[in-house]
ROPA-427739 format. One line per field, with one value per atom (N, C-alpha, C): atom name; residue in three letters; residue number from 1; x, y, z. Coordinates in steps of 0.001 Angstrom, whole numbers, m for minus. Example, Ala and Ser with C-alpha at 12.3 -4.5 7.8 and 13.67 -1.06 7.14 Angstrom:
2
lumba: [N  CA  C  N  CA  C]
kedren: [ALA  ALA  ALA  SER  SER  SER]
kolmar: [1  1  1  2  2  2]
px: [13190  12300  13200  12850  13670  12900]
py: [m5690  m4500  m3300  m2250  m1060  30]
pz: [7800  7800  7800  7080  7140  7870]
% end
This chain:
68
lumba: [N  CA  C  N  CA  C  N  CA  C  N  CA  C  N  CA  C  N  CA  C  N  CA  C  N  CA  C  N  CA  C  N  CA  C  N  CA  C  N  CA  C  N  CA  C  N  CA  C  N  CA  C  N  CA  C  N  CA  C  N  CA  C  N  CA  C  N  CA  C  N  CA  C  N  CA  C  N  CA  C  N  CA  C  N  CA  C  N  CA  C  N  CA  C  N  CA  C  N  CA  C  N  CA  C  N  CA  C  N  CA  C  N  CA  C  N  CA  C  N  CA  C  N  CA  C  N  CA  C  N  CA  C  N  CA  C  N  CA  C  N  CA  C  N  CA  C  N  CA  C  N  CA  C  N  CA  C  N  CA  C  N  CA  C  N  CA  C  N  CA  C  N  CA  C  N  CA  C  N  CA  C  N  CA  C  N  CA  C  N  CA  C  N  CA  C  N  CA  C  N  CA  C  N  CA  C  N  CA  C  N  CA  C  N  CA  C  N  CA  C  N  CA  C  N  CA  C  N  CA  C  N  CA  C  N  CA  C]
kedren: [MET  MET  MET  LEU  LEU  LEU  THR  THR  THR  GLN  GLN  GLN  VAL  VAL  VAL  ARG  ARG  ARG  GLN  GLN  GLN  LEU  LEU  LEU  ASP  ASP  ASP  ALA  ALA  ALA  ALA  ALA  ALA  ASP  ASP  ASP  ARG  ARG  ARG  ILE  ILE  ILE  GLU  GLU  GLU  LEU  LEU  LEU  ILE  ILE  ILE  ASN  ASN  ASN  THR  THR  THR  LEU  LEU  LEU  TRP  TRP  TRP  ALA  ALA  ALA  THR  THR  THR  PHE  PHE  PHE  ASP  ASP  ASP  ALA  ALA  ALA  ASP  ASP  ASP  SER  SER  SER  LEU  LEU  LEU  PRO  PRO  PRO  MET  MET  MET  SER  SER  SER  PRO  PRO  PRO  GLU  GLU  GLU  ILE  ILE  ILE  ALA  ALA  ALA  ALA  ALA  ALA  LEU  LEU  LEU  VAL  VAL  VAL  ASP  ASP  ASP  GLU  GLU  GLU  ARG  ARG  ARG  VAL  VAL  VAL  THR  THR  THR  GLU  GLU  GLU  ALA  ALA  ALA  ASP  ASP  ASP  GLY  GLY  GLY  THR  THR  THR  PRO  PRO  PRO  LEU  LEU  LEU  THR  THR  THR  GLY  GLY  GLY  ARG  ARG  ARG  SER  SER  SER  TRP  TRP  TRP  VAL  VAL  VAL  GLU  GLU  GLU  VAL  VAL  VAL  GLU  GLU  GLU  LYS  LYS  LYS  HIS  HIS  HIS  LEU  LEU  LEU  ARG  ARG  ARG  HIS  HIS  HIS  ARG  ARG  ARG  SER  SER  SER  ARG  ARG  ARG]
kolmar: [1  1  1  2  2  2  3  3  3  4  4  4  5  5  5  6  6  6  7  7  7  8  8  8  9  9  9  10  10  10  11  11  11  12  12  12  13  13  13  14  14  14  15  15  15  16  16  16  17  17  17  18  18  18  19  19  19  20  20  20  21  21  21  22  22  22  23  23  23  24  24  24  25  25  25  26  26  26  27  27  27  28  28  28  29  29  29  30  30  30  31  31  31  32  32  32  33  33  33  34  34  34  35  35  35  36  36  36  37  37  37  38  38  38  39  39  39  40  40  40  41  41  41  42  42  42  43  43  43  44  44  44  45  45  45  46  46  46  47  47  47  48  48  48  49  49  49  50  50  50  51  51  51  52  52  52  53  53  53  54  54  54  55  55  55  56  56  56  57  57  57  58  58  58  59  59  59  60  60  60  61  61  61  62  62  62  63  63  63  64  64  64  65  65  65  66  66  66  67  67  67  68  68  68]
px: [68812  69145  70569  70947  72288  73361  73099  74051  74264  73186  73300  74082  73851  74561  76053  76410  77841  78535  77781  78370  78608  78059  78264  79682  80228  81540  81383  82495  82484  81703  81884  81195  79679  79233  77794  77232  78005  77551  77443  78400  78344  77115  76852  75667  74389  74348  73196  73031  74135  74090  73556  74067  73603  72119  71667  70258  69395  69817  69071  69067  70228  70337  69394  69256  68396  66924  66566  65166  64792  65759  65480  65068  64104  63731  64598  65381  66323  65645  64412  63710  63264  63296  62827  63957  65206  66331  66437  66590  66717  68041  67976  69170  69066  70141  70155  70187  69790  69848  71269  72263  73655  74058  73691  74018  73246  71982  71175  71807  72309  72959  74231  74992  76226  75914  74892  74488  74068  73264  72846  74047  75000  76214  76996  77134  77901  77168  75855  75084  75237  75148  75327  76718  77725  79105  79252  78681  78778  78051  76908  76175  76973  77784  78587  79819  80300  81499  81278  80404  80013  81114  82146  83178  84325  84268  85384  85258  84098  83902  83905  83672  83565  82189  81701  80395  80530  79382  79400  79953  79649  80156  81681  82279  83741  84323  83705  84180  84084  82944  82750  83767  84002  84984  86372  86723  88021  88125  87076  87093  87154  86425  86478  87871  88492  89839  90850  90695  91599  91519  90343  90158  90694  91208  91750  93130]
py: [142968  141657  141643  142699  142754  142733  143373  143361  141937  141165  139777  138941  139177  138426  138708  139966  140332  139684  139299  138668  137172  136601  135181  134952  133762  133457  133129  133030  132861  131626  130520  129276  129436  130098  130303  131277  132303  133231  132522  131641  130871  129966  129334  128473  129292  130491  131370  131760  132103  132458  131292  130097  128915  128670  128847  128647  129672  130934  131983  131745  131401  131186  130075  129048  127914  128307  129456  129881  130568  130897  131572  130575  130967  130213  130753  129909  130356  131158  130841  131553  132954  133241  134548  135549  135121  136028  137004  138302  139279  139101  139144  138929  139737  140399  141130  140119  140521  139597  139083  139924  139504  138408  138586  137575  136294  136418  135229  134442  135146  134481  133782  134427  133830  132579  132651  131487  130338  130644  129613  128982  129818  129315  128389  128780  127955  126674  126718  125500  124525  125042  124200  123575  124373  123871  122818  123065  122108  120812  120910  119709  118879  119558  118862  118198  118719  118170  118079  117180  117145  116743  116106  115622  116608  117778  118714  119672  119772  120707  120003  120793  120236  120566  119710  119953  121088  121682  122740  122204  120972  120383  120370  119987  119976  121380  122325  123708  124282  124067  124587  123984  122690  122021  122629  122847  123459  124859  125660  127033  127056  126162  126113  125720  124789  124346  125470  126204  127302  128449  128665  129818  129587  128420  128134  128668]
pz: [126417  125910  125355  124635  124052  125126  126249  127360  127850  127943  128385  127381  126104  125060  125140  125359  125440  126630  127629  128803  128607  127553  127265  126776  127045  126482  124998  124300  122841  122413  123104  122725  122844  123905  124084  123053  122678  121637  120297  119996  118743  118751  119871  119971  119768  120337  120160  118694  118046  116622  115802  116060  115326  115547  116781  117097  116379  116405  115701  114197  113639  112202  111751  112568  112219  112156  112720  112690  111381  110548  109284  108214  107421  106240  105104  104480  103444  102346  102031  100971  101385  102680  103139  103364  103189  103395  102229  102527  101446  100712  99384  98578  97296  96953  95687  94539  93345  92202  91944  92188  91972  92951  94215  95222  94958  94570  94258  93110  92089  90958  91420  92296  92812  93632  94462  95257  94333  93329  92370  91683  91292  90625  91549  92798  93748  94115  94196  94467  93304  92085  90900  90899  91217  91272  92358  93525  94630  94297  93626  93234  92229  91412  90412  90990  92113  92750  94266  94695  96108  97083  96624  97545  97745  97120  97232  98410  99008  100111  101451  102496  103844  104385  105237  105859  106866  107225  108232  109548  109905  111150  111129  109998  109885  109969  109292  109314  110720  111372  112728  113690  113576  114437  114217  112968  112641  113241  113102  113621  115149  115778  117251  117717  117041  117411  117192  116094  115762  116760  117333  118217  119631  119887  121236  121416]
% end
């Protein structure tokens, strides 16, 4: 399977990664207490200032454009 994945072009590999990532339940991902605290801190910060960040769609679009 890994051989087949390596033969995909970059756009198809990114699509595969996104598809796989979407299958994870966020609560089931292993996380150290330090990372969990950092995530909680950043979520709290993002909730307090929701207009300062970019959506994943915007970030992905920017990254795809940059990689050309």
